[in-house]
N, C-alpha and C positions, 0 to 999 in steps of 0.2 A: 296119825293119832286124831281122835275125835273128842269133842267135849260133851258128848251125849249125857254123861253122868250128871252134868249140871242141871238137867231137866228134873232130877229127883230132889234137888236142893231148894229149900225155901229161902228166899232172900230176906235177911233180917230187916232191911229197910222197908219192905213191903208189908210188914205186920201192921194191923190196925191199932196203933197206939201212938201216944204222943199228943201234944196239944193240937186241937182242931183237926184230928185225923180224918174226920168225915169230909173235909175239904182239902187238906194238905196231906198228900200221900207220903211225901218224903222231903227231907232237907238235905242239901248237898253243899259241902265246902270244898273248893278246889284251890290249890296253891300252885302257881307256876314258878318254876325255878330253872336256872341254867348254870352250867359249869363255866367258870371263868376262863378255863384253858381251851375251850372249843368254840367253833363257830355255831351259830344257831342251826338246827337240823336242816332247814331249807337250803342252806349254803354249805353244808358239811359233806365231806367225801364219805364213801362207804366205810373206809377204815376209821375215820373219825367217829362215825355213828357207832361202829363196833366198840370203840374205846369207851364211849359214853354208856353203852348198854352193859358192857362188862363191869364198869365201875359202879353203876347203879345196882346191878345184881349183887355185887360184893358188899356194898354198903348196906343194902336192905336185909342182909342175912343176920344182922345182930340187933334188930329193933322190933317194933310192933308187927312187922311182916315176916318175922323169922320162920314161922310155921306156915306161911302162905304158899300158894302155887306160883312158881316162877315160869312164865311162858314167853317163848320167843314167837312173836306173831307170825313171822315168815314161815314157821314150821307147820302152820295149820291151813287146811283147805278153806276156800272162800266161804262155805256155809258155816264153818266153825267161827270164822272171824265175824260173820254177820250175827251169829248168836251173841257174841260178846258185845256188839253194838246194841242189840235188842235188850240186853240186860244192863245197859248203861255202864259198861266196864271199859270199853274203848270207844273212841270217836270214829265217825265215818272217815275222817282223814287217815287215821291209823289203819283202818280196814283197807283203804285204797292203796296205801304205800307200806306194805308189811316188812320189807327187807330191812334188817338190822333194827327192828322195832320190838319192844317188849312190853309186857304188862305183868304186874304182880298182884295177886288177888287173895284177900283173906277168905277164910272158910265161909263166913256168913255174908260175903260180898259187900260188907259195909266199909271196907277200907281197901284202897287199891292205889297202884302207882303205874301210870303210863310213861313209857320211855321213848324219847325221840319223836314226839308228836310235833306240834308247832314249837314247843319248848323242849328242852332236854328232859325235864321231869314235870309231870302233872300229878300231884298228890290229890287224892279225892277221898273224902269221908262222907258217908251217907247215914242218916238216921230217920226212923219213921216219924211222921207228924211234923209239926213246927218245932224243930229241935236244932236250930242253927248253931247255938253256942256249944251244945254237946258235940255236934259234928266237928266244930272248929277245934275243940280240945283234942279230939282224936287225930285230926290233920296236923295240928301243932306238935303233938308228941312224935309223929312220924317225921315231920320236918326236922325237929331238933335231933332226932336219932341219925337221920341221913347226913346232916351237916357235920357230924363228928368225923365222917369219912370222906366227905366231898367239899370242895371249895366252890361256893356259889358266886355268880356274878352279881356284885352289889356296889352301889355308890351312895355315899352319904346324902347327896343332893337329889338323887333320882330314886333311891330305894333298890328293890330287886330289878335287875335288867331282864327284859322279856322281848320276845320276837315281835309281838304286837304292842304298839304304844298304849293301847287301852288297858293292858295288864301291868304297866309300869307301877312301881311304888310297892304296894303290899303284895302284888301278884295274886291277890285273892279274888275269886269269883264265888259268890254265895248265891244259891238258887233254891227255889222250892218248886216241886211238882204239884200243881194245884188242879182241882176239878171244879169248874165254874159253870155248870149247866143252868143254874138259877139266874145268873146274870145274863146269860145268853137268851133264855126264854122271856125275860122281862125287857129285852131290848137295850140293856145298859152296858153291854160289853164294849162297844166302841168308846163310850165315855170313860170307862175304867181303863182301857188301854192307853188312851190319851193322858189320863191323870198319872199313870205309871211312868209314861215317857217324860212328863214334866218333872217328876220326882227323881229322874236319873236312873230309872229301872227299865228293863227290857223284858218283853214277853215273847217267848219262842215256842216252837212246836215240841212234840213229844220227845224227839231225840236231840233237841238243842238247836243251835244256829242253822238257819237255812232249811229247817224241816217243817212239815205240814202239821197244823193243828187238827187232831182227830178226837171225837168224843168229848169235846170241851175240856181237854187236858192241856195245860200250859206250863211252861217253865218260866218262872219269874226270877230275874237276877239283876245284880248291879251292872251298870254299863262300863264303869272304869274302876281302877284300883289305886289311882293316884290322888293325893291331896287329902285323904282321910285315913284314919287309923283303922286297923282291923275291927276294933270294938265299935267304931262309928258306922262302918259299913254293915256289920252284922245287926246292929241296933236299928238302923234305918230299914233294912229289909224285913227284919222281924216285926217291926211296927206296921209297915205297909202290908205285909202278908196277913198279919193278925187282923187288921181292919178289913182287908179284902175277904177273909174267911167269915168274919162276922156279917158282912154285907151279903155274902153269898147265902149264908144260912137264913138270914132275914128274907131274902128273895124266895128261897125254897118254902119257908113257912107261909109266906104271903100267898104263894101259888097254891099251896096245899089247903089253905083255909078260906080263900076268897072265891069270887065268882068264877075264877078260871080253874078251880080244882078239877073239874071234869076233864079239862084239857091235859093237865098233868097226869091224872090217873090213866087217861087213854095212852099217853106216851109211855108211862111206866109199864102198865099191864100189857100193852101191845108188844113191848120189848120182851117181857117175860114170856108171852106166848110164842114169839119167834125163837127166842133162845131155847125154849123148852121143846120145840117141835120142828124147827127148821132142819132140812137135810143138806142145805148148802148155805154157807156163810162166808162172805169175803172178809178180809181183815178189817176193812173200814166199817162194814156193817156190824161186825162183832164189837168193835170199839164203841160205836154209836149205841147199840142196844145194852152193852154192859154198863155204859155210862148212865143210861136211864135206870137200869136195875140198881145201880149204886145209889141213886137218888132215893128210890123207894126204900132201900135198906136204912139209909140215914134218917128217914122220916118215920121209921118204925112200922112200915106197912107190911102186910102179910104176903111177902114175896120170898122165893127160894134163895138159899145160900146165905152168906154173910159177907161183910166188907172185906175181910181177909181173903176169902175165896175169890171175890171179884178182882181184887188187886193182883192175885196170882194168875187168874185167867187172862187178864190184860197182857201179861207177859207170855203165857203159854200159847196163845192163839197167833202169835207173830210168825211170819213165814219161815224163818230159819229154825225156830223151835219145832214147827210141824215137820220140816224136812228131816231133822235129826230124829224126831219121834218115829217117822215112817222108815227111816234108814235108807231113803232114796229121794232123788229129785221128783217133785210132784207137779204134774200139769195143774193148771189153775182149778179145774173142776174137781180133781182128786183132793187138792189142798182144801177147797171149800167144803167138801164132804167130810174130810177128817176133822176139820175145825168144828163143824156143826156137831159131829158125833162126840168130840171131846167135851164141848160145852154141855151137851145134854147129859152126858155121863157124870160130869162133875156137879151138875145141879140136881142129880138124882132123878132124872127124867128118862133114863134108859135102863 
């Protein structure tokens, strides 16, 4: 079984709407939960993992995910699992250890449930733009529904019990996927990252923990879930990311109107030329040039496409997406050729 059909679906969280959507692509709220009757996944036997998987699938049939796709990760080929990682639906850890692991995915991909990752359950809700509170409401509704059929590990003094101490307490990890080229071009990125660290926030790469930053896209999230309420965590990140977005937009406007405008124009229009004409594009090149095109669009310049299309292309040009599109494994040169052709076609240049 393959997941190629997902290539035709637009992800609801990638739509260009919500507060600060020119900078904040999406907001994500994740809740970590564990069953009180079983060991954490890293220490559980295959039979115990199966019990958790079966119990989670049963509990999810009667709530917000009742009409969702219930997938056993071990049933899928490596390329299909990688597609789910690229669409931010499972983690690299779940991809690497698929046996007795599962994921449940809503039709618009804005609500999902990973089973037997680092914790038994990882509930995730995504929304476009800076919309953390809206995402939390969806995650909370799923959490409450699951808890009617499952008994969570919880202590009054520690809160929700989790495999990693950093998730103890609320079990909440709130994050925003942000696009920060202006701060990078003005040389302020290192200062911003240091300020985030002092505020108890973490900046990660495109796919989360341990992954590379490409195209000036970062995930900003809270470092811990203990000692603060859900509302306090959400409020702190919402405030920090809102301020970050305003600062990023100020940097873009300053670059576009000051003595360095020619430099920014050259970056943007050089990217447009390459995306419109290139016959070979690596994934990293595509991210870099789509990032520049996105800047031009947010500034209202005369460049092809729209923000929604760029958000979509950032997903479609990823390696597993191209492999499924071609329906075969692709050597690097063929993948680069297909990627370039896809971008040209979607930008109306072929």
